[in-house]
N, C-alpha and C positions, 0 to 999 in steps of 0.2 A: 609825496611822490605821485606822479601821474604815469599812466600807461598810454602811449600813443597807439592808435589803431590804424594800421596801414592796409590798404587794399592788396590782398595776396595775389600771386600769379598762379592760375590753375594749370599753366603749361608754358613751355618755352616760347612759342610763337604768339602767345596771347598778350596784347598790350592794354586792353581795356576790359573792364568788368562792370556789372550792374550791382549796386549794393541794395540789399533788402534787410532792413533792421528788424530784429525779432523783439527788441525792447524799444521803449520810447525815450526821448531826450529827457534827462533828469531822473530817470529810473535808477534805483539802487540795483546793483548787480553783485553777484557772488563769484568768487574765483571758480573757474572751469564751467561757468554757465554760458550756454550758447547766446550770443548777442547779435550776430549778423550772418547773413549768407551772401556770398559773392558769386554771381553767375556770369558765364560766358556762353558762347555758342556750343562749346564742347564739354564744359564741366561746371560743377557747382561746388563751392567750398564753404564750410561752416567755420566761423571764427568764435572762439570762446574768450571770456574775460581772463586775464592773467592775474588779476587781483580783485579784491572786494572794493567797491567804491560807487561813485555816481557817474552815470554815462552822460557824456556831452557829445552830441552828434553835430558834425559840421557839414556833412553831405546828406541830403534827404533820400529817403527810400525811393527806389526806382531810378535813381540818377546813375548815369554812366560815368565812370571815373577811370583814371589811368592806374595801372598796376604800380604799386609803390607810393601812391598818393595817400596823404593823411586824410582819413574820413571821420575821425572822432578821437575821443580820449576818455579814459576812466580816471576820475579824480579821486584821490584817497579820501575816505570817510567824509568829514565835514569840510574838506578843502573847497568843495564847490560852493559852499555858503559860508566862507570864512568870516565875513563881516555881516552880522545880522542887520536887517533893515531897521532904521531908526523910525519908530512910531512916535506920536505925540506923547504917549505914556512913557516911553523910554527917555525922551528928551526931558520931560518933567523930572524923572528920577535922576538923570545926570545933573540937572540944575540943583536939586535937593542935595545930592551927594557933594557937589562942589561947595555949596553953602555950609554944610556940616563940616567939611574939611577945614574951612577957614575959621571956624569957631574954636 
């Protein structure tokens, strides 16, 4: 399961905010940990992670975005790296496993 991170509204008449990430893309985050601040001319809001997971940022720090816009997500545990990268060693092991299965 993933948590979508949406730019919050710091007030009724405010339509745009600037996102400032407190964590980096790919960082592990814990539930209730502060992950970003959203600033407008009148207010600043801190957003916390609603679950443990891996932070994926889609809007860079310092970027102005619309209230309600998706700015990132938190992927559950290993979901961010669900498929491990295949190295030459892994490919050799797969070939060995396939050969063993045929015997």
